[in-house]
C-alpha positions, 0 to 999 in steps of 0.5 A: 785450838789456840794459837799456842797449841798450833805453834807447838805442833808446828815446832814439833813437825819442824824438829821431826822433819829436820831429824828425819832426813827424808820425806814424811807424809801427813799421816806419818807425822800425825802418828808420832803423837800419842793417840789422845793428843794426835792432831786432826788432819786439818790441824796438821795441814794448817801447821804445815802451811804455817811452817812453810810460810815461816821459811819464806826468805830463808835458806831452807824451805818446806817442800812437798814431794811424791813421798811426803813433806821434807825440809831442804836447802833452797836450790839457789844456795846449793853451790855454797852448801855443796862446798861443805862436802869433799865429794863433788856431785856425780856426773852422768853420761849423756847415754844414761840421761837420755835413757832416763828421759825416755823412761820418764816420758814413754813409760812403760818402755822396754830396753829394746824400744829405747834402743829403737828410738836412740838408734844404739845399744843401751849398756847394761851398766846404765839399766843397772845404775838406774835400778840401783839408784831406785829411779826406775823399776820393772813394772811388767813384761811386754807380751811379745817373744822373749817377754822383755821387761818394761821399765817405769820411774819410781817415787824415789825418782820424783822425790829426787827431782822434787816432783809430786807427780809426772805431770810436773815434768816439762811438756814434751812439746817444750823439749827439742830432743833427747840431748836437751832432756838430758841437760835438763835432768843433769842440771837438776842433779847438779843443782840439788843438795842431796840429803843422803850420803853418796852410795857410789852408784851412777858411775859415769865412766866409759863403761856406763856409756854406749856408742855415740848416737848418729846425727840422724838419731830420732828425737822426742817430738 
């Protein structure tokens, strides 16, 4: 394959990812080509590598996340790009962020187990918000009386925080407590320029929260 053909594939991939507005896998990109001109996987990988290198030093980057590849604004430029939008980034309550952190680090986990660790009741609004955002899902039921649902994070959760897998989460030993985990997640949320339109979920009003945990609340060590 000559350089001109490779550059053509690279340009097509760039246009597709720009228009898609969502991650696309390598195979999904290949399937956009007619069968008789479909590039081999190795060629597509090379085109993606070259495309990523072409964005060095620019305001956007090619990023691989759990669902595939996507073009996104570099985090350092998010404050300026964010001024284009009237709606401010959603802010989430400490209770929601702590609940999400527990699910991410202790999955699969039940609502009762979350409450045991936090020492307070988890609001139904929190679980509903996380489910509606598709950051968590029910992966089964604990084999105990009442068969409570067990929750785990989703591929959409990984995509939102620009992760390819849970192994990219900060090691638990580096996080002092739930509040610090919550701040880390909130910083990621506030620093990200979202590619989708706000859907209104994730309301951070008082209805979403729960009682403030006591000072003796357990921490994740």
